[in-house]
C-alpha positions, -999 to +999 in steps of 0.1 A: +128+280-191+146+251-207+161+236-176+136+207-178+129+189-210+100+171-193+241+024+214+246+000+187+280-008+174+284+008+140+303-015+117+301+005+085+286+037+070+284+042+033+309+067+019+288+092-001+286+130-004+280+143+032+250+165+023+234+137+003+240+112+030+222+134+055+191+135+034+188+101+017+168+074+034+188+052+058+187+015+059+198-002+092+210-038+088+212-056+121+231-088+125+255-103+151+292-097+144+305-124+122+269-133+114+251-144+082+262-136+046+229-118+038+245-085+047+268-088+017+239-095-005+216-068+007+239-038+012+249-032-025+213-037-037+200-012-012+227+013-023+215+010-059+180+017-047+190+049-030+196+040+006+225+050+028+234+017+045+244+013+081+253-020+097+250-026+134+256-056+157+231-050+185+198-031+189+191+000+210+156+012+213+161+046+198+185+037+171+158+036+143+150+073+146+149+088+111+156+054+096+135+043+066+143+006+066+153-019+094+164-054+083+173-077+112+188-111+112+166-137+129+197-146+148+199-112+163+169-119+184+153-085+182+121-084+202+090-082+181+078-053+203+109-033+193+104-040+156+067-030+159+077+002+177+101+010+148+073+003+123+050+026+142+075+054+137+073+048+100+103+026+093+097-005+070+108-035+091+118-070+080+133-101+096+158-120+074+153-158+079+178-185+072+173-203+039+145-229+042+130-214+074+093-206+074+080-175+092+069-181+127+032-189+132+012-157+139+038-134+125+021-101+118+019-082+085+035-051+100+069-067+101+079-084+068+100-115+064+127-121+038+144-154+031+182-156+028+199-151+004+184-117-001+177-108-037+167-076-054+134-091-064+125-100-028+136-066-015+115-048-041+085-069-034+088-064+003+093-026+000+063-023-023+042-045-001+050-023+029+041+008+009+076+023+009+079+058-005+115+066-016+114+102-004+128+110+031+115+137+053+148+155+050+146+154+012+111+167+013+121+196+036+151+204+013+132+207-020+129+245-018+166+248-011+175+224-039+155+244-064+170+277-051+205+262-057+196+251-092+185+286-101+214+304-084+191+320-058+170+339-084+133+338-072+118+343-106+138+314-121+129+293-090+092+299-096+096+290-133+115+258-124+089+248-099+061+253-124+081+232-149+087+205-124+050+203-114+039+201-151+065+175-160+060+153-129+023+153-133+026+143-170+052+117-163+031+102-134+001+099-157+022+082-184+037+058-159+002+047-149-007+043-186+025+025-197+016-009-184+039-034-201+053-009-226+089-009-214+100+018-238+075+042-224+084+032-189+121+038-197+114+072-211+093+082-181+119+069-157+146+090-175+125+122-171+116+115-135+153+109-128+160+144-140+131+160-121+142+142-089+177+156-094+165+192-097+144+187-066+173+172-046+154+139-041+183+115-045+165+083-035+139+088-061+166+097-086+184+064-080+152+044-079+141+059-113+176+052-127+172+016-117+138+015-133+152+031-165+179+004-167+156-025-160+132-012-187+161-007-212+173-043-205+138-058-211+134-069-175+097-066-172+094-082-138+119-059-121+105-029-139+070-036-126+083-040-091+103-008-093+073+011-108+052+000-078+076+021-057+084+049-081+048+058-089+037+066-053+070+084-047+065+105-078+029+113-065+044+124-032+069+146-050+042+161-071+022+171-040+052+187-024+061+206-056+026+218-061+024+231-025+057+249-030+045+263-063+014+277-046+034+291-018+058+309-040+030+324-061+013+337-029+046+352-018+052+369-051+016+383-055+013+421-052-001+432-019-029+457-019 
């Protein structure tokens, strides 16, 4: 098959395709109304990296359900216990500090700190340091459906596409680990991973791989390395999910005695 060549107050939701918005990782940006300018810095960067961004003005204990990232202004006064509870649920959590402010003594590693103004480099370093994987639970659960849609509901074509995705993702992951500072190889791998993520309906990985492709093309080795530190474990997660689906479809299609 040739399909693959290899109670808070909501201030703003991103405007994206509804189905995609339901599955992509969510980033919750928490700052008092009329607060600091870092929201304007962070939101467009996060969108480029595959997040659907929601801004809120006050915390509620359960608002971080199914959220991948919480960034809170230091001025918001979010209790550390609440940030740690969100982290325990799996969200990456960070407090944004005013420029020139040092982290509080005894600040734990579970909740990261970011200086304002927020930059892409700082965000990427923080996400990688917190072991962020750009593949949401909803995207993972939707891979089988995405493959079925790509193959018009034909089970045989779906099995073939899954096999191709497993082979290409495994090869691309190995090449990404081998690429090192070879930006042309990184660019080529990112381009192929972007396509694989599209077929699998993993939009966050698709956008992260696209950003890696562009950074490599532009010769930005520092940004490419930071992105690769997120793309590689995400691709490994995707490979595991694809391989499991491939095994399941083979078992379902095997003749019964």
